ROVEXMAR-676865 format. One record per residue (C-alpha): x, z, y; residue number from 1; residue in one letter. Coordinates in steps of 0.5 Angstrom, whole numbers, plus 2048, in hexadecimal, padded with zeros to 3 digits. Example, Ala and Ser with C-alpha at 12.3 -4.5 7.8 and 13.67 -1.06 7.14 Angstrom:
u=819 w=810 v=7F7 n=1 res=A
u=81B w=80E v=7FE n=2 res=S
END
This chain:
u=897 w=94D v=8A9 n=1 res=M
u=890 w=94C v=8AB n=2 res=S
u=890 w=950 v=8B1 n=3 res=Y
u=894 w=94B v=8B5 n=4 res=P
u=88F w=946 v=8B3 n=5 res=L
u=88A w=94A v=8B5 n=6 res=I
u=88D w=94B v=8BB n=7 res=R
u=88E w=944 v=8BD n=8 res=L
u=887 w=942 v=8BA n=9 res=L
u=884 w=948 v=8C0 n=10 res=Q
u=888 w=944 v=8C5 n=11 res=Q
u=884 w=93E v=8C3 n=12 res=K
u=87D w=941 v=8C4 n=13 res=A
u=87C w=942 v=8BD n=14 res=I
u=87A w=94A v=8BC n=15 res=P
u=87E w=94F v=8B9 n=16 res=V
u=878 w=951 v=8B5 n=17 res=Q
u=877 w=94B v=8B2 n=18 res=Q
u=87F w=949 v=8B1 n=19 res=S
u=880 w=94F v=8AD n=20 res=C
u=87A w=94F v=8A8 n=21 res=R
u=87C w=948 v=8A6 n=22 res=V
u=882 w=94A v=8A6 n=23 res=L
u=880 w=951 v=8A2 n=24 res=E
u=884 w=956 v=8A6 n=25 res=V
u=881 w=95B v=8AA n=26 res=S
u=881 w=95C v=8B1 n=27 res=R
u=884 w=962 v=8B3 n=28 res=S
u=889 w=960 v=8AE n=29 res=G
u=88B w=95A v=8B3 n=30 res=F
u=88A w=95E v=8B9 n=31 res=Y
u=88F w=964 v=8B7 n=32 res=E
u=894 w=95E v=8B5 n=33 res=A
u=893 w=95C v=8BC n=34 res=R
u=895 w=962 v=8BF n=35 res=S
u=89B w=963 v=8BB n=36 res=R
u=8A1 w=963 v=8BE n=37 res=V
u=8A4 w=95B v=8BC n=38 res=A
u=8AC w=95C v=8BB n=39 res=N
u=8AD w=964 v=8B8 n=40 res=P
u=8B3 w=968 v=8BB n=41 res=M
u=8B9 w=968 v=8B6 n=42 res=I
u=8BC w=970 v=8B7 n=43 res=C
u=8C4 w=971 v=8B8 n=44 res=K
u=8C3 w=974 v=8B1 n=45 res=T
u=8C0 w=96E v=8AD n=46 res=S
u=8C4 w=969 v=8B0 n=47 res=A
u=8CB w=96E v=8AD n=48 res=Y
u=8C9 w=96F v=8A7 n=49 res=L
u=8C8 w=967 v=8A7 n=50 res=R
u=8CE w=965 v=8A9 n=51 res=A
u=8D2 w=96B v=8A3 n=52 res=A
u=8CD w=967 v=89E n=53 res=F
u=8D0 w=961 v=8A0 n=54 res=M
u=8D7 w=963 v=8A1 n=55 res=A
u=8D7 w=966 v=899 n=56 res=S
u=8D6 w=95F v=898 n=57 res=H
u=8CE w=961 v=896 n=58 res=Q
u=8D1 w=966 v=890 n=59 res=S
u=8CE w=96D v=894 n=60 res=Y
u=8C8 w=96F v=891 n=61 res=G
u=8C2 w=974 v=895 n=62 res=S
u=8C7 w=97A v=892 n=63 res=R
u=8CD w=978 v=895 n=64 res=R
u=8CA w=976 v=89C n=65 res=L
u=8C8 w=97D v=89D n=66 res=V
u=8CE w=980 v=89B n=67 res=T
u=8D2 w=97B v=8A0 n=68 res=V
u=8CC w=97C v=8A5 n=69 res=L
u=8CD w=984 v=8A5 n=70 res=N
u=8D5 w=983 v=8A5 n=71 res=F
u=8D5 w=97F v=8AC n=72 res=T
u=8CF w=984 v=8AE n=73 res=R
u=8D3 w=98B v=8AD n=74 res=S
u=8DA w=988 v=8AF n=75 res=N
u=8D9 w=985 v=8B6 n=76 res=P
u=8E1 w=982 v=8B5 n=77 res=Q
u=8DE w=97D v=8B1 n=78 res=C
u=8DB w=979 v=8B7 n=79 res=E
u=8E1 w=978 v=8BA n=80 res=Q
u=8E4 w=975 v=8B4 n=81 res=R
u=8E2 w=96D v=8B8 n=82 res=D
u=8E7 w=96F v=8BE n=83 res=T
u=8ED w=96B v=8BE n=84 res=P
u=8F3 w=970 v=8BD n=85 res=N
u=8F7 w=971 v=8C3 n=86 res=S
u=8FD w=972 v=8C0 n=87 res=G
END
């Protein structure tokens, strides 16, 4: 929470060293946070697991979600379930 404030103060010509000392955070932590990616990528697996959890009305636990994930990985037909029937 304090890193965006330090960045704002830096833009207003207040040294990073002084801001970090007053807010009691490390300068290395500030520079590390600045180099991190702002929006982490969401992989297909986590999106699929979230969808399965929501489809279960949030009742699936970790063991059942692992079972669902292993089942879909071993059965390529599961990906075709979402396509409409042609008949």
